C-alpha positions in Angstrom: -37.9 9.3 -60.5 -34.8 8.2 -59.5 -33.0 12.0 -60.4 -34.8 12.0 -63.7 -36.8 15.3 -64.1 -40.3 14.5 -64.6 -43.1 14.8 -67.1 -45.6 17.0 -66.1 -45.7 19.8 -63.8 -49.6 20.0 -62.5 -49.2 23.0 -61.0 -52.9 24.1 -57.9 -53.3 27.0 -56.5 -54.4 27.1 -53.3 -57.3 29.9 -51.7 -59.9 29.1 -49.7 -60.6 26.0 -51.4 -60.4 23.6 -48.0 -63.5 21.7 -48.9 -62.2 20.7 -52.4 -58.6 20.6 -52.3 -58.4 17.1 -51.3 -60.0 16.2 -54.0 -58.3 17.9 -56.7 -54.9 17.0 -55.5 -56.3 12.9 -55.0 -56.7 13.3 -58.9 -53.5 14.4 -59.9 -51.7 11.6 -57.8 -53.8 8.5 -58.9 -53.3 9.1 -61.9 -52.4 6.2 -64.2 -49.1 7.9 -65.1 -46.9 9.3 -62.3 -44.6 10.8 -63.8 -44.9 14.5 -62.5 -44.8 16.2 -60.0 -47.6 18.5 -57.5 -46.8 22.0 -57.2 -49.3 23.0 -54.7 -49.1 27.3 -53.8 -50.9 28.1 -50.9 -51.5 31.8 -51.6 -51.6 32.3 -48.1 -55.2 30.7 -47.1 -57.0 31.8 -44.3 -58.7 27.8 -43.7 -56.8 25.1 -43.6 -55.3 24.2 -47.4 -52.0 24.9 -45.8 -52.3 22.1 -43.5 -53.7 20.0 -46.2 -51.1 20.6 -48.1 -48.3 19.6 -46.0 -49.9 16.4 -45.3 -50.2 15.3 -48.7 -46.3 16.4 -49.2 -45.5 14.2 -46.5 -47.8 11.1 -47.5 -46.3 11.5 -51.5 -42.8 12.9 -52.5 -43.8 14.1 -55.4 -46.3 16.7 -53.7 -44.2 20.1 -53.2 -45.1 22.6 -50.8 -45.3 26.5 -51.9 -46.4 28.2 -48.8 -46.7 32.9 -50.2 -45.8 34.8 -47.2 -49.3 37.3 -48.8 -52.0 36.6 -51.2 -51.4 37.8 -54.3 -53.4 36.0 -56.2 -54.7 33.2 -58.8 -52.1 34.8 -61.7 -49.1 35.8 -59.6 -49.2 32.1 -57.3 -49.1 30.4 -60.7 -45.9 31.7 -61.3 -44.4 31.5 -57.9 -45.3 27.2 -59.3 -43.6 27.8 -62.3 -40.7 28.9 -61.2 -40.2 26.2 -59.3 -41.2 23.8 -61.6 -38.6 21.3 -63.8 -41.0 19.2 -65.7 -41.0 18.5 -68.9 -44.7 20.0 -69.2 -46.5 22.6 -67.5 -50.4 22.1 -66.9 -52.2 24.0 -64.0 -56.0 22.8 -62.3 -57.5 25.4 -60.2 -58.0 23.2 -57.1 -61.7 23.1 -57.1 -61.2 21.4 -60.2 -60.2 17.3 -60.9 -58.4 15.6 -63.4 -60.2 13.1 -64.6 -58.7 9.3 -64.8 -55.8 8.6 -67.0 -56.2 11.8 -68.2 -51.9 12.1 -68.1 -51.7 9.0 -69.6 -53.6 10.0 -72.9 -52.0 13.5 -72.4 -48.3 12.0 -72.4 -49.9 9.3 -75.4 -51.1 12.1 -77.6 -47.6 14.7 -77.1 -45.6 11.5 -78.3 -47.9 10.8 -81.1 -47.6 14.8 -82.3 -43.5 15.0 -81.2 -43.9 16.7 -78.3 -45.6 20.1 -79.5 -45.1 23.8 -77.6 -49.1 23.4 -76.5 -51.7 20.0 -76.5 -55.5 21.7 -75.9 -57.7 19.4 -74.4 -61.2 19.2 -73.3 -62.9 19.4 -70.2 -66.5 19.1 -69.1 -68.1 21.2 -66.8 -69.8 19.6 -63.3 -72.4 20.6 -61.3 -73.4 19.8 -57.5 -76.8 18.4 -59.0 -73.7 15.1 -60.2 -74.6 16.7 -63.9 -71.8 16.8 -66.0 -72.0 18.3 -69.5 -69.2 18.8 -71.8 -67.5 21.7 -73.4 -69.8 23.0 -76.4 -67.3 23.7 -78.4 -65.9 19.9 -78.7 -65.9 19.8 -82.0 -62.8 22.2 -82.2 -60.4 19.2 -80.8 -61.2 16.8 -83.4 -57.6 15.0 -84.3 -58.2 15.4 -88.1 -55.2 16.5 -90.2 -51.9 17.0 -89.8 -50.5 17.4 -86.5 -48.9 19.5 -85.1 -50.5 22.3 -86.2 -50.0 26.7 -86.1 -52.9 28.0 -84.6 -53.4 29.9 -89.1 -54.2 26.2 -89.2 -57.1 25.6 -87.3 -57.9 29.2 -85.8 -61.1 28.1 -84.5 -59.4 27.0 -81.6 -60.1 30.7 -80.4 -63.9 29.6 -80.2 -62.5 27.4 -76.9 -62.8 28.9 -73.8 -59.6 31.3 -73.0 -58.3 29.2 -69.3 -54.9 28.1 -68.9 -56.0 24.5 -67.4 -57.1 23.0 -70.6 -53.9 23.2 -72.2 -50.2 21.2 -71.6 -47.4 23.7 -72.2 -43.7 22.6 -72.5 -41.6 24.2 -70.6 -38.7 25.3 -72.5 -41.4 26.8 -75.0 -42.8 29.3 -72.0 -39.4 29.9 -70.5 -37.9 30.8 -73.9 -41.1 33.4 -74.5 -41.1 34.7 -71.4 -45.1 33.8 -70.5 -46.1 35.2 -67.4 -49.5 35.7 -65.8 -50.9 39.4 -64.6 -52.1 40.2 -61.4 -56.0 40.7 -61.4 -59.4 38.6 -62.5 -59.4 37.3 -65.9 -55.4 37.0 -65.8 -56.2 33.9 -68.2 -56.7 35.8 -71.2 -53.3 38.1 -71.4 -51.2 34.2 -71.0 -53.9 32.2 -73.4 -53.7 34.3 -76.9 -50.3 35.2 -76.4 -49.4 31.7 -76.2 -51.4 30.5 -78.7 -50.1 33.4 -81.0 -46.8 32.7 -81.1 -46.6 28.4 -79.9 -44.7 27.0 -83.2 -46.4 23.6 -83.2 -49.7 23.1 -81.5 -51.8 19.5 -81.0 -55.1 18.4 -80.1 -56.3 15.5 -77.7 -60.2 15.0 -78.4 -60.9 13.6 -74.7 -62.2 15.1 -71.1 -58.9 15.4 -69.1 -60.4 18.1 -66.5 -63.6 18.4 -64.5 -64.4 21.9 -64.3 -66.1 22.7 -61.1 -69.5 24.9 -61.4 -69.8 25.9 -57.1 -72.8 26.9 -56.3 -71.4 29.7 -54.2 -68.5 30.7 -53.6 -66.8 31.6 -57.7 -64.8 34.6 -58.2 -66.5 34.8 -61.4 -69.6 34.8 -59.8 -69.1 37.1 -57.2 -70.5 40.6 -57.7 -67.5 42.7 -57.1 -66.0 45.9 -59.0 -63.1 43.2 -59.8 -65.0 42.5 -63.1 -63.2 45.9 -64.4 -59.3 43.9 -65.0 -60.7 42.9 -68.0 -60.1 45.8 -69.4 -56.5 45.8 -67.9 -55.4 42.1 -69.4 -57.4 43.1 -73.3 -54.7 46.3 -72.7 -51.5 43.9 -72.2 -53.3 41.5 -75.0 -53.1 44.8 -77.4 -49.6 45.6 -75.9 -48.3 42.2 -76.9 -49.3 42.8 -80.7 -47.8 46.1 -80.3 -44.4 44.7 -79.6 -45.1 41.9 -82.3 -46.0 43.3 -85.5 -45.8 40.0 -87.2 -48.5 39.1 -85.3 -50.6 41.7 -86.5 -53.3 39.4 -88.6 -55.3 38.5 -85.4 -55.4 41.5 -84.3 -59.1 41.7 -85.8 -59.9 38.2 -84.3 -58.8 39.8 -80.8 -61.0 42.6 -81.4 -64.0 40.6 -82.0 -63.7 37.5 -78.7 -62.5 41.3 -76.9 -66.3 42.6 -77.7 -67.9 39.5 -77.5 -65.8 39.1 -73.7 -66.8 42.6 -72.7 -70.9 42.1 -73.7 -70.7 38.8 -71.5 -69.2 40.9 -68.9 -72.3 43.5 -69.1 -74.8 41.4 -69.5 -74.5 38.6 -66.8 -76.5 39.6 -63.2 -74.1 38.6 -60.6 -71.2 40.5 -61.8 -71.3 43.9 -61.8 -72.5 46.1 -59.2 -75.7 48.1 -58.6 -75.1 51.3 -60.4 -72.0 50.4 -62.0 -73.4 49.3 -65.7 -73.1 52.3 -67.6 -69.4 53.3 -66.3 -68.6 50.0 -67.6 -70.3 50.6 -70.6 -68.1 53.6 -71.0 -65.2 51.8 -71.3 -65.8 49.0 -72.9 -67.4 52.3 -75.7 -63.3 54.2 -75.4 -62.0 49.8 -75.8 -63.8 49.4 -78.7 -62.8 52.7 -80.6 -59.1 52.2 -79.8 -58.7 48.6 -80.4 -61.9 48.5 -83.4 -59.3 47.8 -87.0 -61.8 49.9 -89.6 -63.1 48.0 -92.3 -63.0 44.4 -90.7 -66.7 43.3 -91.2 -68.3 41.9 -88.7 -70.7 38.6 -88.4 -74.1 39.1 -88.8 -74.3 37.2 -85.5 -72.4 39.7 -83.5 -73.6 43.1 -84.4 -75.9 43.8 -81.6 -73.2 43.1 -79.3 -71.2 45.7 -81.8 -73.6 48.4 -81.7 -73.9 47.9 -78.1 -70.5 48.4 -77.3 -69.3 50.9 -79.9 -72.0 53.6 -78.9 -72.5 52.8 -74.9 -76.2 52.1 -75.6 -76.9 51.8 -71.5 -80.0 52.5 -71.4 -81.4 51.1 -74.8 -79.9 48.1 -73.9 -81.8 47.9 -70.4 -85.0 48.7 -72.9 -84.4 45.5 -75.0 -84.0 43.8 -71.8 -87.3 44.6 -70.3 -89.1 44.0 -73.7 -87.6 40.7 -74.3 -88.3 39.9 -70.8 -92.3 40.6 -71.0 -92.6 38.6 -74.6 -91.0 35.7 -72.7 -93.9 36.2 -70.2 -96.3 36.8 -72.4 -95.0 33.8 -74.3 -95.3 31.3 -71.5 -98.7 32.3 -70.7 -99.9 32.1 -74.0 -98.3 28.7 -75.0 -99.8 27.3 -71.7 -103.1 28.6 -72.6 -102.6 27.2 -76.3 -101.4 23.9 -75.2 -104.7 23.8 -72.6 -107.2 23.8 -75.4 -105.1 21.7 -77.6 -105.4 19.4 -75.1 -109.0 19.4 -74.1 -110.1 19.2 -77.7 -107.9 16.1 -78.0 -109.5 14.3 -75.1 -113.0 15.0 -76.3 -111.3 13.2 -79.6 -110.8 10.2 -77.9 -113.9 9.7 -75.9 -116.0 9.9 -78.8 -113.5 7.3 -80.7 -113.9 5.2 -78.0 -117.4 4.8 -78.8 -116.4 3.5 -82.7 -115.9 -0.2 -83.0 -112.4 -1.1 -83.0 -110.0 -1.5 -86.5 -108.3 -4.4 -87.2 -105.3 -2.5 -87.2 -102.1 -2.7 -84.9 -100.1 0.9 -82.9 -96.3 -0.5 -82.9 -93.5 2.1 -80.7 -90.7 1.7 -79.0 -88.5 3.3 -76.4 -90.6 6.4 -75.7 -91.1 7.8 -79.4 -87.9 6.9 -81.1 -87.5 4.6 -84.4 -88.0 1.7 -85.6 -86.4 -0.9 -84.0 -86.3 -3.1 -81.0 -89.1 -5.8 -80.8 -91.5 -4.1 -81.8 -90.1 -3.2 -85.2 -89.2 -7.1 -85.8 -93.0 -7.9 -84.5 -94.4 -5.0 -87.1 -92.4 -6.3 -89.7 -94.0 -9.8 -88.8 -97.4 -8.5 -88.5 -97.2 -7.7 -92.4 -95.6 -10.8 -93.1 -97.7 -13.3 -91.4 -100.9 -11.4 -90.7 -100.8 -9.0 -93.5 -105.2 -7.9 -93.5 -104.0 -6.2 -89.8 -102.5 -3.0 -91.0 -100.0 -1.0 -88.9 -99.2 2.2 -87.9 -95.3 3.7 -85.9 -95.3 5.6 -83.2 -92.3 8.1 -83.5 -91.2 11.6 -82.9 -90.8 13.2 -86.7 -87.3 13.3 -86.1 -87.0 9.5 -85.6 -89.6 9.3 -89.1 -86.7 8.7 -91.4 -85.6 4.9 -89.6 -89.8 3.4 -90.4 -89.7 1.4 -93.3 -92.5 2.1 -96.5 -95.7 0.1 -95.1 -96.5 1.4 -91.4 -98.8 4.7 -90.8 -96.6 7.3 -89.8 -98.0 8.4 -86.8 -96.5 11.4 -84.6 -97.2 10.9 -80.4 -99.8 13.7 -79.4 -101.2 13.7 -82.5 -105.3 13.3 -83.9 -104.3 10.7 -85.8 -102.0 9.1 -82.7 -105.5 9.0 -80.3 -107.3 8.0 -82.8 -105.0 5.0 -83.3 -104.6 4.2 -79.5 -108.9 4.5 -79.5 -109.2 1.9 -82.1 -106.2 -0.5 -82.9 -107.0 -3.9 -81.8 -103.8 -4.4 -81.0 -101.4 -1.9 -79.5 -96.8 -3.1 -78.7 -94.6 -1.2 -77.4 -91.2 -1.5 -75.1 -91.8 0.9 -72.4 -94.9 2.1 -70.6 -97.9 3.0 -72.9 -99.7 6.1 -73.0 -101.4 7.3 -69.6 -104.1 8.4 -71.0 -104.8 5.3 -72.3 -108.0 2.9 -71.4 -107.8 0.1 -72.5 -111.4 -0.9 -74.1 -113.0 -4.4 -74.3 -111.0 -6.9 -76.7 -107.8 -4.8 -77.4 -105.3 -6.5 -76.7 -101.4 -5.7 -75.2 -98.6 -6.8 -76.0 -95.0 -5.9 -73.7 -92.1 -6.9 -75.5 -90.0 -5.9 -72.5 -86.5 -3.9 -73.4 -84.2 -7.3 -73.3 -83.3 -9.9 -69.9 -82.4 -7.9 -66.9 -78.7 -7.8 -65.4 -79.6 -5.0 -63.5 -82.9 -4.6 -61.3 -86.0 -3.6 -62.8 -90.3 -2.5 -61.7 -91.0 -3.0 -58.1 -87.1 -4.1 -57.6 -86.1 -0.1 -58.2 -88.2 0.7 -54.8 -85.0 -0.1 -53.0 -83.0 1.5 -55.5 -83.7 5.7 -54.9 -80.5 6.7 -57.1 -81.5 3.9 -60.2 -85.8 5.2 -59.7 -84.7 8.8 -59.7 -88.5 9.6 -58.7 -90.3 6.8 -60.4 -93.8 6.6 -60.1 -94.2 2.5 -59.0 -98.1 3.2 -58.4 -98.5 4.3 -62.3 -96.1 1.5 -63.4 -98.7 -1.2 -61.5 -102.0 1.0 -63.1 -99.3 0.2 -66.8 -99.1 -3.4 -65.5 -102.4 -3.7 -65.4 -103.6 -3.5 -68.8 -101.4 -6.5 -70.1 -102.3 -9.1 -71.9 -99.0 -10.8 -73.2 -95.6 -9.9 -72.1 -92.5 -11.6 -74.0 -89.5 -13.6 -72.6 -86.6 -14.8 -74.1 -85.9 -17.4 -70.9 -86.5 -18.4 -67.5 -84.6 -15.7 -65.6 -86.5 -13.2 -67.7 -89.9 -14.6 -67.1 -89.1 -15.6 -63.5 -88.1 -11.8 -63.1 -90.6 -10.3 -64.8 -93.8 -12.3 -63.3 -92.1 -10.9 -59.8 -91.3 -7.1 -59.9 -94.5 -6.5 -62.7 -97.2 -8.7 -60.3 -100.2 -9.1 -62.7 -102.8 -11.3 -64.9 -100.9 -10.6 -68.2 -99.2 -14.5 -70.0 -95.4 -14.6 -70.3 -94.6 -15.8 -73.7 -91.4 -17.1 -73.3 -90.5 -17.1 -76.9 -87.6 -15.6 -77.3 -87.0 -11.9 -78.6 -88.2 -11.2 -82.3 -84.9 -8.8 -82.7 -82.9 -11.3 -81.9 -84.6 -13.4 -85.5 -82.0 -11.6 -87.5 -79.1 -12.8 -86.3 -79.8 -16.6 -87.5 -81.7 -15.8 -90.6 -79.1 -12.9 -91.8 -76.6 -14.2 -94.1 -72.6 -13.5 -95.1 -73.8 -11.2 -97.5 -76.0 -9.1 -95.3 -73.0 -8.2 -92.6 -70.5 -7.4 -95.6 -73.4 -5.3 -96.8 -73.3 -3.4 -93.1 -69.6 -2.9 -92.5 -69.3 -1.5 -95.6 -72.0 0.8 -95.1 -70.1 1.9 -92.0 -67.3 2.2 -93.4 -65.5 -0.5 -91.1 -62.0 -1.4 -94.2 -61.7 -5.3 -95.5 -59.5 -7.9 -92.9 -60.2 -5.2 -89.5 -61.5 -6.8 -86.6 -64.5 -3.8 -85.4 -64.9 -3.6 -81.8 -68.9 -2.6 -80.7 -68.6 -0.4 -77.4 -71.9 -0.6 -75.8 -71.9 0.1 -72.1 -75.0 0.4 -70.1 -77.4 3.0 -69.2 -77.1 4.2 -65.7 -79.4 5.5 -64.2 -77.9 7.7 -61.6 -75.9 9.5 -63.9 -77.2 12.5 -66.5 -74.3 12.2 -68.8 -72.5 8.6 -70.4 -70.6 7.2 -68.3 -66.9 7.7 -69.6 -64.0 5.4 -68.3 -62.4 3.9 -71.8 -60.0 6.4 -73.5 -61.5 5.0 -76.9 -58.8 7.1 -78.9 -56.3 5.5 -76.8 -57.7 1.8 -77.2 -57.8 1.9 -81.1 -54.2 3.4 -80.9 -52.8 0.5 -78.6 -54.6 -2.0 -80.8 -53.1 -0.9 -84.3 -54.4 -0.6 -87.3 -56.4 -4.0 -87.6 -59.0 -2.8 -85.1 -61.7 0.2 -85.4 -64.1 0.4 -82.6 -68.1 1.1 -83.0 -69.2 3.5 -80.0 -72.8 3.0 -79.1 -73.5 5.3 -76.3 -77.2 5.4 -75.0 -80.8 6.9 -76.8 -81.1 8.0 -73.0 -78.6 10.5 -73.3 -77.8 13.6 -74.9 -74.9 13.9 -75.3 -72.4 12.0 -77.6 -70.0 8.7 -76.6 -67.2 9.7 -78.3 -66.5 11.8 -81.2 -66.0 9.6 -84.9 -62.4 10.2 -85.9 -60.2 7.7 -86.9 -60.6 3.9 -86.4 -63.1 5.4 -83.5 -66.6 5.6 -84.8 -69.6 6.9 -83.0 -72.7 4.5 -84.1 -75.0 6.3 -81.4 -77.7 7.5 -83.6 -77.5 4.1 -86.1 -80.9 3.9 -85.9 -80.8 -0.1 -85.7 -78.7 -1.7 -83.1 -78.5 -5.4 -84.2 -77.2 -3.9 -87.5 -74.6 -2.7 -85.4 -74.3 -6.5 -83.7 -74.2 -8.1 -87.0 -71.4 -5.6 -88.5 -69.1 -6.0 -85.9 -67.0 -8.8 -85.3 -66.9 -8.7 -80.8 -68.7 -6.6 -77.6 -67.3 -5.1 -75.1 -69.7 -3.8 -72.5 -69.8 -3.2 -69.1 -73.1 -3.8 -67.7 -75.6 -3.4 -70.7 -78.8 -6.3 -71.1 -76.8 -6.2 -75.5 -74.8 -8.4 -74.1 -77.8 -11.0 -73.8 -78.6 -10.7 -77.2 -75.1 -10.5 -78.9 -74.6 -14.1 -77.0 -77.2 -15.1 -79.8 -74.5 -14.6 -82.5 -72.0 -16.8 -80.5 -69.0 -14.1 -81.5 -66.9 -13.2 -78.3 -67.8 -10.6 -76.0 -65.6 -8.8 -73.2 -67.1 -7.5 -70.4 -65.1 -4.3 -68.6 -66.8 -4.1 -64.9 -64.1 -0.5 -63.4 -67.0 0.3 -61.3 -69.0 -2.7 -60.6 -69.7 -1.8 -56.7 -70.6 1.5 -57.6 -73.3 0.0 -60.4 -74.5 -2.7 -57.9 -74.6 -0.5 -55.1 -76.8 1.9 -57.4 -78.8 -0.2 -59.3 -78.4 -3.5 -57.8 -77.7 -7.0 -60.3 -79.9 -10.6 -60.4 -77.0 -11.9 -60.7 -73.0 -11.7 -60.3 -71.9 -10.9 -63.9 -68.0 -11.7 -62.6 -69.0 -15.0 -61.3 -70.7 -16.0 -64.4 -69.8 -13.7 -67.8 -70.2 -14.2 -71.6 -66.2 -14.0 -71.5 -62.9 -12.3 -70.8 -63.2 -9.9 -68.1 -61.8 -6.7 -68.1 -61.3 -4.1 -65.0 -59.6 -1.1 -66.5 -58.4 0.1 -69.6 -55.0 -1.6 -70.0 -56.3 -4.7 -69.1 -59.1 -4.6 -71.9 -56.3 -4.0 -73.9 -54.0 -7.3 -73.2 -57.4 -9.2 -73.7 -57.6 -8.0 -77.6 -53.5 -7.3 -78.0 -53.0 -11.1 -76.8 -55.9 -12.9 -78.5 -57.8 -13.8 -74.9 -60.7 -12.2 -76.3 -61.3 -15.3 -78.8 -59.8 -18.0 -77.0 -61.1 -21.1 -75.6 -61.6 -20.1 -72.1 -63.5 -17.1 -72.9 -65.5 -19.7 -75.4 -66.6 -22.3 -72.8 -67.7 -19.4 -70.9 -69.9 -17.9 -73.6 -71.2 -21.5 -74.3 -72.4 -21.8 -70.6 -73.9 -18.2 -71.1 -75.7 -19.4 -73.8 -77.4 -21.9 -71.9 -78.8 -20.4 -69.9 -80.1 -17.2 -71.2 -80.4 -18.0 -75.2 -83.0 -20.6 -74.4 -85.4 -19.7 -77.3 -83.6 -17.0 -79.5 -83.7 -19.2 -82.8 -84.9 -17.3 -85.1 -88.3 -17.1 -84.9 -89.3 -15.5 -81.7 -91.2 -13.0 -84.1 -93.6 -15.6 -85.9 -94.3 -16.9 -82.8 -95.8 -14.2 -81.2 -97.9 -13.0 -84.4 -98.9 -16.6 -84.6 -100.5 -17.0 -80.7 -101.2 -13.8 -80.5 -102.5 -12.8 -83.8 -104.1 -16.0 -86.1 -104.6 -18.1 -82.6 -102.3 -20.8 -83.4 -102.0 -23.5 -80.8 -99.3 -25.9 -82.8 -96.5 -23.2 -82.5 -92.7 -24.0 -84.4 -90.9 -25.7 -82.3 -87.6 -24.3 -81.1 -84.7 -25.0 -82.4 -82.1 -27.0 -79.8 -79.0 -24.1 -79.3 -76.4 -26.9 -80.3 -78.4 -26.9 -84.1 -78.4 -22.9 -84.2 -76.2 -21.8 -87.0 -76.0 -17.7 -86.3 -74.4 -16.0 -89.4 -70.9 -15.7 -88.8 -68.7 -13.0 -88.3 -66.6 -11.1 -91.3 -63.7 -12.4 -89.2 -65.0 -16.2 -89.1 -66.3 -16.4 -92.5 -62.5 -15.8 -94.2 -61.5 -19.4 -92.0 -64.7 -20.6 -91.4 -67.0 -23.2 -94.0 -70.1 -20.9 -95.0 -72.7 -21.8 -92.1 -76.5 -22.4 -93.1 -79.0 -20.6 -91.8 -82.6 -21.6 -89.8 -85.2 -21.6 -92.1 -88.0 -18.8 -92.0 -90.6 -18.7 -93.5 -90.6 -14.0 -92.3 -88.0 -13.9 -93.7 -88.0 -11.6 -96.2 -87.6 -8.3 -93.3 -84.1 -9.3 -93.2 -83.3 -7.3 -96.7 -85.3 -4.9 -95.6 -83.0 -4.5 -93.2 -80.3 -4.1 -95.1 -81.8 -2.4 -97.7 -82.9 0.2 -94.9 -79.1 0.6 -94.4 
């Protein structure tokens, strides 16, 4: 660092964490922001921590080892690190946790944007030994809305965050001026964090996961049964003593009192903390603290009144009785629920068998993505059924929370209902892009259409037998039973056809007609694009980038390799990012803030494609659909080896991409900043990609399917050659190009219906 003071001092105390310390230190030293010093404090650890620290110090001059002569505990070990720190900002990291990639770069950018505040609060995610990562539930408190920096009075909700030291960056001069230090004992973060936030003149937030908080199966201090949990009382004594010394902070006393009661109730109620026989004593001390620090006349929130009554009156036996009653109620509820579900299942089975004895109806039932809303290929086919075969009554199967996406026309069915089983028993046509219900017994005369989920890059079907991480217990025998019921399978190109017939071996007929969901790309007009962009709040004259990463079957949470907020900031106001997470994940890919808009819950991905000017993805099949728009595509392949090893791929995307390739976040930013994303080389790559994978997507795929499957026609509309197709131009290109005619489409009325629903 050429004698200059580092930007960051990262302080890591270490005690009996030899199995995790290496990963922790590597996560710091591998940061893309190298302007740091890493102070690792060996708290007289009896294991190999000291030796590991010395090894890292010998390898990297940024590592400052500190070996304490005796064990002093986490708080005092941190103090020892602070005493040796020289960076502008202090960050604390527990030795079994890790920094996420590019975390310090994001922190540095945010500090610069907000004028170097006293404290910057960032987010974290809990990581489990199962591989699951769950983001902090209070992440909404970190949204970067409103002016920044600010004071705690402006954002008091920050006090609802986990009161720990390692989710913040502290300006070192501020810490030294105020004389903050960690006390001894357990829960040492409490008398540090509250005073820091209350005293800070300037606070900012960073809505990004910067720390992975490891949830150890065994060995966590807070999950160890010990008398040390009684330290929580002394820590709150220190907090309120700080308030007494600073009367200007008296307004926070009621808030801290409520936080204390909540904290004490949690410690008391957790079975793995207090030793047997000590709960009554803990509650007596909690009662004394309640009386000592209570502010008379301050109302207690309704949802917290039970905790306050418990602590205020020391109702140990009452609480135990409530616990036992609650456990008994849960047990009886589970047994009753199982009995009722069993009776209902038996009744539905009888009903289904009775319905199968009745004649088939001229009707069709559609479903997509295991009960989600109207969309994808089944959605486009349902619309085409109503337009080209109006004598066929249609129904859409979806969970109730997705019924709002279903347009007027089809009947709405709830999976598992009586009407649902009636439809499965008596509908002549059944259409889905996932597996059909395992309880379905196909009847003579029923036609099952499997639309698939697009052109495959990653392995599908039987090929996943050799990829257990991606298969995750998939029942391949059930898959083959489902394949045996298929009559037709849709395909958009020769690659998809050959792949399906090998990994889904069956007697079905492949309809290589294109994907119906992509028809709208050639039947929509410029007015539709304008309407869609307005509905999404995309400002005029901006470039909208649709970011849609692939689903990773081997992960339980979204793969967040890009800092979308940082990308938007670096690209400037001319760019807007639409972030589309996969529906298989319960957690959002990001939060809407500024020029980054989370569109994961948007009901129709084709509409998002139409509204955007470019696509950024890694391995999502959406790239094959988007190529039909003939708009720029940028591939981000920072973990190709991991994805290929876990999932397997049918070709090397890096050797045959649909556009520019970025191997990291900075490279991705450069591609857009320099205009390479829409340059001539990118256009050449996209043209070759379209030639191979967009063979039949000419805007009339749905019409061909309906005419062949329902109307029985053999003379179908010919495929429009690729060079003669005119997909709807993007908003950016429409400003500089002449309006282009679209391909005539007899069933084109569904485009207007699509945009009207938005």
